[in-house]
N, C-alpha and C positions, 0 to 999 in steps of 0.2 A: 417266859420260856427261854431256856438256855439256847443261845445262838450257836449254830455250827455252820461254817461257811460251806457253800456249795462245792461239791467235789469237781464240778465241771467249770469252775471259775476261770481256768486258763485255756479252755478248749477252743474258744473262738475269738478272744480279744487279740488285737494286733499290737505289738510293742515295737517302738522305734527308738533307735539310739539318739541320745541328746548330743548333737554336734559331734565333736571328736572325743567325747568322754566314754567311759565304760558303762554309763548308766542308761538303761532303757526305761521309757515311760509308756504307759498305755496311750494309744492313739486318741482315746477319749478320756479326759480327766474330769473330776468333779470339783467345782468351786462352791464354797459355802458362803458366798457373799450375801445373798438374800435367803429368806425362808428357813434359816437355821438359828435365828436370834432368840433372845429371851421372850419376845412377843409371840413366837411361833410354837405350835404344839410339839412337844418333845418326841412323841411317838411317831409323828410324821417324819421328823428329822431322822429318827432312828431307822425307820423303814427305808428311807432313801439311802442312807449310808450302807445299810445291809444289802440293799438291792444293787448298789454300785459295786461293792466288793464281790458279790456273787456273780456279777457279769465280767469280772476281771479288771475293773477299774481300781487299780492299786494306788493311784495318786489322788490325794485329797489336798486341795489348796485353800489356805486360810489367810487372813491378815489380822493384825491386832485390832483394827477398827471395824471389823465386820460384825453385824448384828441385824437390827438394832436391839438394845443399845450397844455401843461399841464394846467389844470384848466378850459379848455374850455368845457369839458364834463359837468362840474358842471353848467356852464353858459347856455349850451344847455338845461339841465334839468330845470334850473330856468325859461327859457322862456316857456317851455311846461307846467311846473307846474303852473305858473301864469295864463296862457291862458286857460288851460284845467283841470288840476288836483287839483287845489287849493280847490274846494268845497269838495274834497274827502280825505283831509289830514288825518283824523282820521281812514280811511280805509287803509292807506298806511304804509308800513315799509320802511323807507329810511335809508340806512346805508352808512357810509363814513369811510375812512381810512387815516392814515398818517404814513409815515415811509421812503418813498423813496424821492429822491432829488426834492426840489421845488424851493429853492432860494439860492444864493451864500452865502458863509461864513459858520462858524461852527454850525449855528443854523438852517440850512435849510434842514436837513434830519435826519434819525435815530430815537432814542427813548427818547430823553431828555424831561423833563417836559416843558422846554422852547419851543421846537419845536412842541410837540403834542398839547399843548394848543393854541399856535399861529396859527397852521395849522387848528385846529378845528374852531377857530374864523373866519379865512379867508374863509374856506369852507362854513360856515353858511352864510356869506355875499354873496359869489358867487351863492349859491343855492337859496337864498332868504327865507330860512327856519328859524324858531325860535329854532328848536332843531332837532337833528338826533335821530332816534330810536335806532340805534346801531352805536357805534364808536369803530373802531379797531386800535390796534397797528399792522401796516401792515407787519412788519417784526421784528424779535428780533434784538436788538442792542448789539453787542459783547462788547462794551466799557462802556455803561451806566448800572449801577446796575438795576437789574430787579425790585427792590423795588421802584426806582424812576419812571420807566415807568408805573408800575401798579398803583402807587399813582397818576400819572397824569390822568390815565383812571378813577380812583375813583373820582378825583376832577371834571373831565369833566361830570361825571354822577351827582354828588352831586350839582354841580353848575347849573344844568338844561340844559346843552348843549347837553346831550344825555340821553336816558332812560336806555340803557344797554351797557355793555362793552364786547368787543370781541378781539380775537387775530388771526393772520394769519401767516401761514408758520412757526409756532413754533415746535421744536422737541418734542418728548414725554416727555423728562425730563424737558424741559423748560415749556411745557404745564402744567405739574404737579406743578411746582414751581409758575407759574403765577396764577394758580387757587388757590393755598394755600394763596398767598399774598392777592389776591383780596377778598377771603373769610374772611380773618382776618380783612380786611378793611371794610367789610360789603357790598361790591358790587360784588356779585358772577359773575364769567365770564360766559356769556350767551352762547357763540358759538366760534368755531374754524373754520377758512376758509383755508383749505389746498388744494393743487392741487391733483386731483385724477381722473384717467381714466384707461381704459384697458391697456394702455402702461406705466402708471406711478402709481404703486401700493404701494408707500412708506408708506402710512398710515397703510397698513396691515403688510407690511414686517418689518417695524421698530417699530411697537407697538403703534402707535398713537391711533388706535381704542381702545385698552385696556385703554390708558390714558383717553380717553373721557368717557369711562364707569366709571372709578374710580372717575372722577371729576364731573360727571353729566352735562358735556357740550353737547350742540348740535353740529352739524357739517354741513357745507355747502361747497360742493366741487366746485372749479373753474376748468375750462378747461376740463369738462367731455368729450368733443369731441376732445381733443388733438389739439386745434386750427384748427379744421376742418379736421384733418387727419382721424378721425373716422366717416366719412360721405362718401357719394358716390362721393364727389367732385373730388377726385384724382384717382378714380379707373381706368379710361381710359387714362386721360392725365391731365397735370397741366393746368387749364383754364387761359387764358389771363386775367390779372387784378386781379387775386386772391391774397390773402395776401402772399402766398408763392412765387408767381411770383414777387411780389413787393420787397420781402426781401431776394433775392438771395438763395432761396431754404432752408432757415433756419428760422423757426418760433421761437418766444420767447419760452423760457423754453426748447429748444432743440428738438422740434418736427420737425425732418427732414423727408421730403417726399422721402424715399428711396425705392428701388425696394423691399427690404425685408418687409418693413412695409406695402406697398401697396398689396403685395401678401397675407399678413395676413388679411388685410381688405377685400379683395375679398372673402376669405373663410368665414370670419365672416358675410359678407353680405348675403351669402347663408343661414346661420342660421336665420338672420333677416327676410329674405323673407319668410322662412318657418313659422316664427312667425307672419307674416302679418305686419311687421314693416319695416321702412326704417333703414338703417345702423345707422343713428344718433339717431333714436328713441330707438333702442336696446341698444346703448352705454349709453344713459341717463338712461334707465331702469336698466341697469346693475349696475350703480353707486348707484342707489336708493335701490338695493337689501339689502344693509347693514342696519340693524336696527338702527344703530347710525346716519345714514345720514338723516338729516332734509330736505335738499333741494339740488337740482343740479342747479348751477348758469350758465346760458347759455348766450352767446352773439348772436348778429344777425346783418346782414347788410340789411335785408329787412323783412317786416312783415310776409311773408310766412314761413320764417325760425322759427319764434316764434310759429306760428300755428303748424308747423311740430313737434317742440319740445314738445309742450303740448300734442300732440297725443301719446307720449310715455306712458302717464299715462293710456292709454286704455289697456295696457298689461304689467304689472309690474312683473308678476309671471314667474319664470324660473323653468323648470323641472330639476331634477338631471342630466338627460342626456344632456340637453342643456348646463348646467354649465360645465359639464365635457368636452363637445366638444369645448366650448370656451377656457377652460383652456389648452386643447391640442394644439389648434391653437396658443395661446399666448406663449406657451412654445417652439414652433418650433425655 
């Protein structure tokens, strides 16, 4: 059936400016890290992408290694884009990243100019796009000079492969240095993509928020739900077939479903209920409380999860009492 985007797609979504740039992103963005790979049903992926766009989620975040297998999330996106989203290309922000392992040999990962440009070209072919809106250095490279990595991002933008440059998971000092180099090259760094949620607050604790203010970058956090831990999913028991069930109780980035963590989530959930929100909605709203936060990047395994995430925008305000109660629970 021919897809036609909902006429109401811009009626309720909130859009925030990315730092000092001219670009606005939806407060909720969709990442296709999991559940969009070659092992996943294409029709479910299609429905999720349609649902997201119909709700005003104009930003889709990909990376070269997303799947599984690596590269297959890009291929899934390509199929849905060509069939459904192609007429809306100028309404979409499509981001891509390179930095993690993609092919054997010394040029298949990290931050060299060789790898970043080659990976960008491969990703453009897999997605069927003429350009990306944002292209990221997915992680800092300890062995490649920062000047080379940033010059590669500058080249990718100047060559028309992308419109904006971004970085992900860079420390505050590396963020400042990256911003300085790109500014001197004439391609300002648009945005930083760090991990951030109630259980992982390094961007506050280590000063990245201050670095973003100083450099004028926007910020989009990934894993705002701690890979599902900050939802109602594990409050009673670990459901069969869940990601944590598949991966031996250890999620990526160290999100372990422990008795201590679940006890905190149960208490946090009571605050969420008093706010008229699900646990996931409150967790997303909490990340968006920071003025530096442009967008929260969510994943999904079914369309209803995307709909639930967007409803977080119905209540983004926290009272001082609510914030204090959340802090007390997290500090236990």
